[in-house]
C-alpha positions, 0 to 999 in steps of 0.5 A: 497474511503474506504477500505471496496469498496476496494478489490483488491487494486493497485496504479494510474497509474503513481505512483511507489515505489522508494529509494531516496537516498539523503533521505535515505528511501522509498518514493511513487511518483507520479504525481506532488509529492512524500510521504515519506514512514516508512519500514512498509508501503513499506513492505504493499505497495510492495505488492499492486499489482492488483493481491492480495486482502486486504485479501491476503495481511494481510494474506501474512505479518501475515504470515511474521511477526509470525501470527501477527494480522495486518490486521487492520494496513494493512486496514489503510495504504490502506484507507490513500493512497486511501483517497489521491487517489493513490490506487484504485480497479482493480475491478472498 
């Protein structure tokens, strides 16, 4: 699955963002595992709610960061998490 096929991303059932106080960082928890996240990934994944499209996520973040062109970064992150089977398209 590539981001080209994901228009409205959402985390799979059972996956969720959480603050890990022991490691002092955010993680993406899922059944049988966890992924440590950097602050930029958290910013993107907080907007992956099954309501916003990839375009809307990129536009909102671009606005937050003074017009920065971050679409490729947003797509890359969503594609990487989708490749692990943790993001799907709500339309599938």
